Backbone as a chain_set.jsonl record, in Angstrom:
{"seq": "MNHNHTRPFEITGAVITVSTTRTADTDTSGKTVNALLLEKTIPIRHYAIVPDRIDAIRNELFLAIKKANCIIINGGTGLTHDDCTIEAVSPLLEKRIDGFGEFFRMKSIQQIGTASMLSRAVAGIIGGKAVFCIPGSTPAVTLATKELILPEIAHILSHANR", "coords": {"N": [[0.844, -1.175, 0.0], [0.634, 2.118, -0.941], [0.932, 5.718, -0.828], [-0.183, 6.605, -3.161], [-2.706, 5.732, -3.387], [-4.278, 7.503, -2.089], [-6.981, 9.677, -2.061], [-8.183, 12.939, -2.87], [-10.089, 14.677, -0.48], [-12.223, 16.277, 1.932], [-11.07, 16.236, 5.219], [-12.471, 15.879, 8.348], [-12.655, 16.608, 11.812], [-13.374, 15.072, 15.013], [-13.42, 15.178, 18.503], [-13.426, 13.342, 21.402], [-13.389, 13.261, 24.809], [-12.975, 11.007, 27.36], [-13.844, 10.991, 30.576], [-14.402, 11.336, 34.067], [-13.634, 13.384, 35.592], [-12.515, 15.572, 34.248], [-12.954, 18.855, 32.86], [-14.074, 21.31, 30.439], [-12.214, 23.306, 30.812], [-10.066, 21.994, 32.061], [-9.302, 19.962, 30.391], [-6.698, 19.063, 29.06], [-5.688, 17.146, 27.299], [-7.718, 16.771, 25.353], [-7.74, 19.389, 24.333], [-5.183, 19.42, 23.245], [-5.325, 17.487, 21.169], [-7.271, 18.739, 19.563], [-5.832, 21.094, 18.842], [-3.665, 19.99, 17.409], [-4.975, 18.827, 15.225], [-6.146, 21.115, 14.049], [-3.83, 22.485, 13.398], [-3.038, 21.107, 11.171], [-4.908, 21.935, 9.424], [-7.355, 20.643, 9.702], [-10.654, 20.806, 10.237], [-12.489, 21.058, 13.312], [-15.354, 19.447, 14.012], [-16.833, 18.47, 16.07], [-16.816, 18.281, 19.585], [-16.495, 16.898, 22.785], [-16.893, 16.052, 26.261], [-17.229, 13.154, 28.049], [-18.597, 10.94, 30.573], [-17.089, 7.95, 32.033], [-18.778, 5.715, 30.868], [-20.4, 3.168, 29.115], [-22.786, 3.629, 27.613], [-22.825, 6.446, 27.438], [-20.45, 6.996, 26.061], [-20.903, 5.663, 23.611], [-23.232, 7.024, 22.689], [-22.209, 9.614, 22.292], [-20.257, 9.074, 20.391], [-21.887, 8.269, 18.23], [-23.107, 10.726, 17.644], [-20.835, 12.194, 16.881], [-19.959, 10.813, 14.603], [-21.831, 11.546, 12.737], [-20.996, 14.064, 12.076], [-18.263, 14.2, 11.481], [-15.286, 12.702, 9.971], [-13.006, 11.71, 11.058], [-12.557, 10.509, 14.026], [-11.459, 10.968, 17.238], [-11.038, 9.447, 20.208], [-10.205, 9.976, 23.46], [-8.909, 8.639, 26.476], [-10.023, 6.38, 29.077], [-9.02, 3.904, 28.263], [-7.515, 2.15, 29.672], [-6.837, -0.241, 32.326], [-8.33, -0.039, 34.633], [-11.17, -0.437, 36.849], [-13.231, 1.234, 35.934], [-12.563, 1.916, 33.318], [-13.791, 1.894, 30.146], [-13.87, 2.491, 27.462], [-12.889, 0.948, 25.306], [-14.54, -1.296, 25.441], [-16.938, -0.058, 24.829], [-16.583, 0.886, 22.196], [-15.247, -1.027, 20.497], [-17.058, -3.251, 19.756], [-18.568, -1.973, 17.83], [-17.003, -1.463, 15.644], [-16.57, -1.889, 12.231], [-14.479, -2.657, 10.652], [-11.288, -3.428, 11.835], [-8.283, -1.677, 12.618], [-5.702, -3.1, 13.223], [-2.923, -2.69, 13.327], [-2.646, -0.101, 14.303], [-2.94, -0.021, 17.172], [-0.834, -1.738, 17.777], [1.422, -0.337, 16.757], [1.171, 1.995, 18.289], [1.676, 1.081, 20.909], [4.27, 0.136, 20.495], [5.675, 2.512, 19.89], [5.167, 3.895, 22.248], [6.62, 2.544, 24.17], [9.117, 3.629, 24.141], [8.728, 5.983, 25.505], [7.459, 5.377, 27.983], [8.311, 2.909, 28.783], [7.944, -0.594, 29.588], [5.406, -0.398, 30.627], [3.76, 0.376, 28.655], [2.397, -1.786, 27.672], [0.027, -1.898, 29.012], [-1.761, -0.301, 27.718], [-4.7, -0.247, 25.805], [-5.104, 0.718, 23.263], [-6.955, 1.185, 20.285], [-8.143, 1.089, 16.869], [-10.371, 1.701, 14.119], [-12.892, 1.271, 11.56], [-16.034, 2.756, 11.056], [-18.837, 2.891, 9.222], [-17.406, 4.049, 7.065], [-15.962, 5.986, 8.356], [-13.125, 6.954, 10.296], [-12.153, 5.776, 13.445], [-10.498, 6.347, 16.417], [-9.189, 5.126, 19.414], [-7.568, 6.188, 22.157], [-5.136, 6.449, 24.855], [-5.65, 8.783, 27.623], [-3.675, 10.567, 28.498], [-1.718, 13.548, 28.1], [0.892, 13.32, 26.829], [0.461, 10.837, 25.534], [-1.726, 11.315, 23.768], [-0.572, 13.197, 22.149], [1.564, 11.774, 20.961], [0.115, 9.686, 19.601], [-1.589, 11.167, 17.869], [0.137, 12.923, 16.397], [2.17, 11.206, 15.373], [0.977, 8.893, 14.355], [-1.847, 9.054, 13.617], [-2.306, 11.533, 12.104], [-0.312, 11.368, 9.984], [-1.388, 9.275, 8.455], [-4.164, 9.536, 8.063], [-5.533, 10.485, 5.718], [-4.926, 8.47, 3.916], [-6.055, 6.233, 5.221], [-8.806, 6.96, 5.229], [-9.253, 7.125, 2.493], [-9.049, 4.449, 1.693], [-11.086, 3.361, 3.256], [-13.313, 4.363, 2.061], [-13.666, 3.398, -0.505]], "CA": [[0.0, 0.0, 0.0], [1.38, 3.373, -0.929], [0.075, 6.893, -0.736], [-0.825, 6.882, -4.445], [-4.113, 5.362, -3.217], [-4.955, 8.58, -1.382], [-7.818, 10.537, -2.885], [-8.442, 14.211, -2.176], [-11.403, 14.989, 0.075], [-12.078, 17.007, 3.192], [-10.996, 15.493, 6.473], [-13.07, 16.645, 9.436], [-12.326, 15.984, 13.082], [-14.194, 15.061, 16.222], [-12.62, 14.801, 19.664], [-14.23, 12.972, 22.569], [-12.595, 12.938, 25.987], [-13.699, 10.162, 28.314], [-13.342, 11.293, 31.921], [-15.401, 11.798, 35.04], [-13.058, 14.489, 36.367], [-12.092, 16.709, 33.432], [-13.921, 19.827, 32.359], [-13.55, 21.992, 29.254], [-11.035, 24.073, 31.232], [-8.954, 21.136, 32.486], [-9.094, 18.888, 29.412], [-5.497, 19.37, 28.273], [-5.536, 16.17, 26.215], [-8.665, 17.142, 24.294], [-7.244, 20.624, 23.715], [-3.997, 19.07, 22.459], [-5.781, 16.852, 19.923], [-7.896, 19.799, 18.756], [-4.783, 21.963, 18.301], [-2.895, 19.256, 16.406], [-5.808, 18.715, 14.022], [-6.258, 22.449, 13.447], [-2.511, 22.8, 12.84], [-3.016, 20.475, 9.841], [-6.112, 22.489, 8.78], [-8.506, 19.738, 9.815], [-11.629, 21.486, 11.104], [-13.12, 20.288, 14.386], [-16.812, 19.527, 13.875], [-17.495, 17.984, 17.279], [-15.961, 18.109, 20.758], [-17.292, 16.618, 23.975], [-16.337, 15.3, 27.382], [-18.266, 12.239, 28.537], [-18.144, 10.084, 31.677], [-16.698, 6.569, 31.734], [-19.955, 4.836, 30.801], [-20.541, 2.658, 27.751], [-23.877, 4.308, 26.905], [-22.439, 7.84, 27.179], [-19.419, 6.976, 25.019], [-21.542, 5.297, 22.338], [-24.116, 8.112, 22.252], [-21.374, 10.713, 21.792], [-19.648, 8.591, 19.151], [-22.897, 8.337, 17.173], [-23.23, 12.141, 17.277], [-19.607, 12.605, 16.199], [-19.907, 10.171, 13.275], [-22.699, 12.318, 11.835], [-20.399, 15.366, 11.792], [-16.834, 14.145, 11.152], [-14.821, 11.406, 9.462], [-11.836, 11.313, 11.859], [-13.007, 10.652, 15.405], [-10.407, 10.582, 18.187], [-11.556, 9.314, 21.569], [-9.081, 9.828, 24.392], [-9.274, 8.294, 27.84], [-10.817, 5.179, 29.318], [-8.49, 2.746, 27.536], [-6.653, 1.379, 30.561], [-7.283, -1.485, 32.951], [-9.053, 0.156, 35.889], [-12.539, -0.951, 36.841], [-14.158, 2.101, 35.203], [-12.145, 2.118, 31.928], [-14.714, 1.122, 29.306], [-13.905, 3.007, 26.092], [-12.688, -0.149, 24.357], [-15.766, -2.1, 25.465], [-17.995, 0.706, 24.171], [-16.326, 1.144, 20.777], [-14.811, -2.197, 19.723], [-18.117, -4.017, 19.095], [-19.166, -1.184, 16.755], [-16.074, -1.345, 14.522], [-16.846, -2.777, 11.103], [-13.138, -3.135, 10.308], [-10.284, -2.992, 12.814], [-6.949, -1.331, 12.135], [-4.912, -3.703, 14.298], [-1.591, -2.095, 13.378], [-2.646, 1.147, 15.064], [-2.628, -0.319, 18.572], [0.502, -2.324, 17.837], [2.399, 0.736, 16.587], [1.09, 2.903, 19.433], [2.404, 0.474, 22.03], [5.677, 0.084, 20.134], [6.233, 3.855, 20.057], [5.02, 4.273, 23.659], [7.638, 1.904, 24.999], [10.242, 4.558, 24.214], [8.395, 7.035, 26.468], [7.045, 4.917, 29.315], [8.817, 1.569, 29.051], [7.054, -1.743, 29.411], [4.037, -0.043, 31.041], [2.972, 0.578, 27.435], [1.558, -2.963, 27.432], [-1.265, -1.695, 29.656], [-2.637, 0.447, 26.832], [-5.533, -1.043, 24.912], [-5.421, 1.582, 22.128], [-7.465, 0.504, 19.092], [-8.717, 1.944, 15.832], [-11.125, 0.973, 13.111], [-13.791, 1.983, 10.661], [-17.487, 2.643, 11.229], [-19.521, 3.652, 8.172], [-16.459, 4.828, 6.277], [-15.313, 6.979, 9.224], [-12.042, 6.395, 11.11], [-12.331, 5.983, 14.88], [-9.284, 6.023, 17.152], [-9.323, 5.144, 20.87], [-6.205, 6.335, 22.671], [-5.082, 6.853, 26.264], [-5.989, 10.18, 27.851], [-2.6, 11.462, 28.943], [-1.296, 14.484, 27.051], [1.945, 12.729, 25.985], [-0.092, 9.757, 24.709], [-2.52, 11.856, 22.662], [0.374, 13.863, 21.248], [2.221, 10.706, 20.209], [-0.825, 9.015, 18.689], [-2.102, 12.081, 16.858], [1.222, 13.426, 15.543], [3.005, 10.201, 14.73], [0.231, 7.799, 13.734], [-3.125, 9.425, 12.995], [-2.174, 12.564, 11.071], [0.398, 10.943, 8.77], [-2.099, 8.241, 7.685], [-5.619, 9.675, 8.027], [-6.037, 10.574, 4.33], [-4.761, 7.129, 3.355], [-7.069, 5.395, 5.866], [-10.152, 7.324, 4.745], [-9.332, 6.772, 1.071], [-9.35, 3.003, 1.619], [-12.369, 3.09, 3.906], [-14.418, 4.884, 1.25], [-13.574, 2.892, -1.879]], "C": [[0.888, 1.237, 0.0], [0.402, 4.539, -0.971], [-0.493, 7.324, -2.083], [-2.308, 6.525, -4.393], [-4.938, 6.475, -2.573], [-5.711, 9.466, -2.361], [-8.074, 11.841, -2.138], [-9.901, 14.331, -1.721], [-11.19, 15.668, 1.41], [-12.052, 16.042, 4.381], [-11.547, 16.409, 7.556], [-12.88, 15.884, 10.74], [-13.398, 16.067, 14.138], [-13.308, 14.551, 17.351], [-13.566, 14.539, 20.826], [-13.268, 12.593, 23.685], [-13.466, 12.144, 26.945], [-13.075, 10.378, 29.69], [-14.499, 11.713, 32.817], [-14.893, 12.993, 35.828], [-12.719, 15.71, 35.525], [-13.278, 17.578, 33.017], [-13.319, 20.46, 31.103], [-12.295, 22.794, 29.597], [-9.827, 23.191, 31.541], [-8.627, 20.017, 31.502], [-7.894, 19.193, 28.511], [-5.305, 18.393, 27.115], [-6.476, 16.483, 25.05], [-8.224, 18.394, 23.563], [-6.036, 20.342, 22.824], [-4.396, 18.434, 21.132], [-6.408, 17.896, 19.008], [-6.832, 20.66, 18.079], [-3.98, 21.265, 17.214], [-3.685, 19.077, 15.101], [-5.892, 20.059, 13.305], [-4.945, 22.886, 12.805], [-2.368, 22.232, 11.422], [-4.257, 20.855, 9.029], [-7.263, 21.493, 8.701], [-9.504, 20.403, 10.757], [-12.243, 20.536, 12.126], [-14.625, 20.497, 14.29], [-17.56, 19.111, 15.143], [-16.456, 17.844, 18.386], [-16.86, 17.887, 21.966], [-16.443, 15.923, 25.023], [-17.469, 14.452, 27.935], [-17.718, 11.392, 29.682], [-17.801, 8.675, 31.187], [-17.912, 5.648, 31.855], [-20.152, 4.428, 29.348], [-21.628, 3.409, 26.997], [-23.5, 5.739, 26.543], [-21.414, 7.907, 26.052], [-20.049, 6.675, 23.664], [-22.449, 6.416, 21.817], [-23.312, 9.259, 21.659], [-20.685, 10.317, 20.487], [-20.645, 8.665, 17.994], [-23.128, 9.777, 16.715], [-22.023, 12.596, 16.461], [-19.532, 12.048, 14.782], [-20.782, 10.912, 12.267], [-22.034, 13.603, 11.355], [-18.965, 15.303, 11.259], [-16.46, 12.769, 10.622], [-13.533, 10.929, 10.128], [-12.188, 11.575, 13.317], [-11.914, 10.122, 16.329], [-10.994, 10.623, 19.589], [-10.359, 9.106, 22.484], [-9.589, 9.578, 25.796], [-10.075, 7.013, 27.916], [-10.31, 3.925, 28.637], [-7.638, 1.835, 28.411], [-7.325, 0.165, 31.163], [-8.056, -1.282, 34.245], [-10.5, -0.299, 35.739], [-13.5, -0.077, 36.036], [-13.731, 2.399, 33.76], [-13.006, 1.255, 31.011], [-14.799, 1.64, 27.864], [-13.794, 1.874, 25.07], [-13.942, -1.023, 24.288], [-16.915, -1.39, 24.752], [-17.821, 0.746, 22.662], [-16.029, -0.117, 19.966], [-15.939, -2.977, 19.056], [-18.76, -3.28, 17.902], [-18.279, -1.109, 15.513], [-16.409, -2.374, 13.443], [-15.553, -3.41, 10.6], [-12.192, -2.584, 11.365], [-8.985, -2.652, 12.098], [-5.992, -1.815, 13.23], [-3.532, -3.071, 14.439], [-1.536, -0.82, 14.192], [-2.251, 0.899, 16.519], [-1.228, -0.885, 18.737], [1.57, -1.237, 17.738], [2.368, 1.705, 17.763], [1.887, 2.349, 20.609], [3.906, 0.418, 21.743], [6.343, 1.448, 20.336], [6.184, 4.3, 21.523], [6.109, 3.692, 24.533], [8.861, 2.804, 25.143], [9.995, 5.649, 25.255], [8.168, 6.504, 27.883], [7.512, 3.504, 29.646], [7.751, 0.5, 28.873], [5.631, -1.493, 29.918], [3.153, 0.199, 29.823], [2.071, -0.624, 27.14], [0.176, -2.822, 28.062], [-2.252, -0.942, 28.776], [-3.412, -0.496, 25.921], [-5.954, -0.212, 23.7], [-5.862, 0.748, 20.929], [-7.966, 1.546, 18.099], [-9.471, 1.061, 14.847], [-12.039, 1.896, 12.342], [-15.238, 1.698, 11.032], [-18.114, 3.499, 10.14], [-18.599, 4.53, 7.353], [-15.728, 5.911, 7.06], [-14.247, 6.273, 10.061], [-12.259, 6.769, 12.566], [-11.079, 5.478, 15.592], [-9.565, 6.138, 18.642], [-7.92, 5.12, 21.451], [-6.236, 6.71, 24.149], [-5.263, 8.363, 26.42], [-4.878, 11.076, 28.343], [-2.169, 12.353, 27.777], [-0.137, 13.933, 26.22], [1.407, 11.633, 25.056], [-0.895, 10.304, 23.534], [-1.622, 12.577, 21.66], [1.055, 12.837, 20.359], [1.285, 10.1, 19.174], [-1.261, 9.929, 17.549], [-1.011, 12.504, 15.881], [1.905, 12.331, 14.731], [2.248, 9.088, 14.024], [-1.007, 8.263, 12.97], [-2.927, 10.407, 11.847], [-1.401, 12.111, 9.83], [-0.401, 9.981, 7.88], [-3.586, 8.486, 7.486], [-6.177, 9.761, 6.606], [-5.987, 9.206, 3.666], [-5.834, 6.186, 3.905], [-8.456, 5.681, 5.29], [-10.325, 7.014, 3.269], [-9.702, 5.306, 0.912], [-10.729, 2.695, 2.183], [-13.557, 3.504, 3.052], [-14.301, 4.495, -0.222], [-14.832, 2.163, -2.249]], "O": [[1.779, 1.379, 0.837], [-0.804, 4.352, -1.13], [-1.218, 8.317, -2.146], [-3.083, 6.958, -5.246], [-6.165, 6.389, -2.522], [-5.157, 9.94, -3.353], [-8.17, 11.847, -0.911], [-10.825, 14.109, -2.504], [-10.087, 15.636, 1.957], [-12.901, 15.161, 4.513], [-11.144, 17.567, 7.67], [-12.938, 14.654, 10.762], [-14.213, 16.989, 14.164], [-12.541, 13.605, 17.172], [-14.388, 15.38, 21.189], [-12.432, 11.706, 23.519], [-14.567, 12.57, 27.296], [-11.93, 9.999, 29.935], [-15.447, 12.362, 32.374], [-15.624, 13.558, 36.642], [-12.644, 16.81, 36.073], [-14.408, 17.117, 32.853], [-12.176, 20.17, 30.75], [-11.409, 22.942, 28.756], [-8.689, 23.597, 31.309], [-7.745, 19.202, 31.774], [-8.06, 19.539, 27.341], [-4.807, 18.781, 26.058], [-6.061, 16.459, 23.892], [-8.313, 18.474, 22.338], [-5.884, 20.957, 21.769], [-3.863, 18.801, 20.085], [-6.112, 17.935, 17.814], [-6.919, 20.927, 16.88], [-3.648, 21.88, 16.201], [-3.122, 19.167, 14.011], [-5.727, 20.127, 12.087], [-4.949, 23.578, 11.787], [-1.669, 22.8, 10.583], [-4.609, 20.175, 8.066], [-8.044, 21.503, 7.749], [-9.227, 20.548, 11.947], [-12.483, 19.363, 11.839], [-15.11, 21.614, 14.47], [-18.758, 19.361, 15.28], [-15.353, 17.35, 18.154], [-17.854, 18.589, 22.154], [-15.426, 15.298, 24.722], [-18.542, 14.966, 28.253], [-16.513, 11.151, 29.756], [-18.172, 8.271, 30.085], [-18.047, 4.902, 32.824], [-20.074, 5.268, 28.451], [-21.417, 3.794, 25.847], [-23.823, 6.199, 25.448], [-21.5, 8.776, 25.185], [-19.762, 7.355, 22.679], [-22.431, 6.719, 20.624], [-23.695, 9.818, 20.631], [-20.548, 11.139, 19.581], [-20.282, 9.082, 16.893], [-23.323, 10.021, 15.524], [-22.174, 13.303, 15.464], [-19.089, 12.739, 13.865], [-20.495, 10.901, 11.07], [-22.447, 14.175, 10.347], [-18.5, 16.263, 10.643], [-17.198, 11.799, 10.791], [-13.024, 9.858, 9.796], [-12.126, 12.711, 13.788], [-11.497, 8.969, 16.216], [-11.39, 11.675, 20.089], [-9.588, 8.164, 22.3], [-10.55, 10.196, 26.254], [-10.723, 6.608, 26.951], [-11.07, 2.977, 28.444], [-7.096, 0.843, 27.923], [-8.262, -0.391, 30.591], [-8.409, -2.262, 34.901], [-10.982, -0.518, 34.628], [-14.487, -0.586, 35.504], [-14.467, 3.073, 33.041], [-12.958, 0.027, 31.086], [-15.71, 1.262, 27.127], [-14.528, 1.852, 24.082], [-14.356, -1.439, 23.206], [-17.767, -2.038, 24.144], [-18.801, 0.649, 21.923], [-16.524, -0.251, 18.847], [-15.805, -3.341, 17.887], [-19.417, -3.903, 17.068], [-18.752, -0.731, 14.442], [-16.515, -3.569, 13.715], [-15.543, -4.564, 10.172], [-12.284, -1.417, 11.745], [-8.638, -3.272, 11.093], [-5.534, -1.028, 14.057], [-3.026, -2.933, 15.552], [-0.479, -0.48, 14.724], [-1.334, 1.537, 17.034], [-0.522, -0.568, 19.695], [2.512, -1.212, 18.531], [3.415, 2.189, 18.194], [2.676, 3.063, 21.228], [4.719, 0.628, 22.643], [7.441, 1.532, 20.886], [7.079, 5.012, 21.98], [6.482, 4.294, 25.539], [9.561, 2.747, 26.154], [10.945, 6.183, 25.827], [8.623, 7.1, 28.859], [7.143, 2.961, 30.687], [6.793, 0.664, 28.117], [4.74, -2.302, 29.66], [1.928, 0.225, 29.943], [1.078, -0.484, 26.425], [-0.749, -3.545, 27.691], [-3.452, -0.94, 29.053], [-2.848, -1.424, 25.341], [-7.043, -0.414, 23.164], [-5.238, -0.259, 20.592], [-8.18, 2.71, 18.437], [-9.243, -0.145, 14.753], [-11.972, 3.12, 12.453], [-15.618, 0.555, 11.288], [-17.937, 4.717, 10.139], [-18.971, 5.644, 6.984], [-14.955, 6.675, 6.483], [-14.438, 5.134, 10.486], [-12.516, 7.929, 12.888], [-10.654, 4.338, 15.399], [-10.12, 7.141, 19.089], [-7.175, 4.159, 21.265], [-7.239, 7.226, 24.641], [-5.058, 9.125, 25.475], [-5.119, 12.258, 28.588], [-2.249, 11.954, 26.615], [-0.17, 14.064, 24.997], [1.854, 11.518, 23.915], [-0.761, 9.809, 22.415], [-1.889, 12.562, 20.458], [1.117, 13.009, 19.142], [1.632, 10.013, 17.996], [-1.298, 9.507, 16.393], [-1.212, 12.45, 14.668], [2.183, 12.509, 13.546], [2.817, 8.403, 13.174], [-1.192, 7.905, 11.807], [-3.346, 10.128, 10.723], [-1.805, 12.445, 8.715], [-0.127, 9.878, 6.684], [-4.23, 7.702, 6.789], [-7.211, 9.154, 6.324], [-6.904, 8.83, 2.937], [-6.449, 5.432, 3.151], [-9.185, 4.764, 4.913], [-11.425, 6.674, 2.833], [-10.559, 4.956, 0.1], [-11.453, 1.859, 1.643], [-14.68, 3.056, 3.285], [-14.8, 5.212, -1.089], [-14.95, 1.662, -3.367]]}, "num_chains": 1, "name": "protein.A"}
């Protein structure tokens, strides 16, 4: 696969932060993703903060899918009792992008060591839209967005919409 498969079309972003403690003022990870997308002239069509509940995550994802084709969900991907982003999103994925989680963990090991194995980052396609679930720390969202999502989003969406 090479980038000759990439077709020109507008990429639009949605950012969902999963947290029971963050607010619009304290959501540094959500703000970071928004800024990185805007830096690449990807307009943000949807932004929300939702609690760690499967129904809340899914409802917000359904709203975001109506407005954007690159949805980045940060937070709720770990192993604590209330982390449920993966459980909320994975069953909805029509196609999984397994390499995303593998590469995220591979790159994360350089920053946080073997603790990177605790991340359950995943990505996939729903209705021709790309959905990424990443950890909620600011370094993690920066890594995932800058090094994995942005370099490949046009390529991913081109394939997802053939």
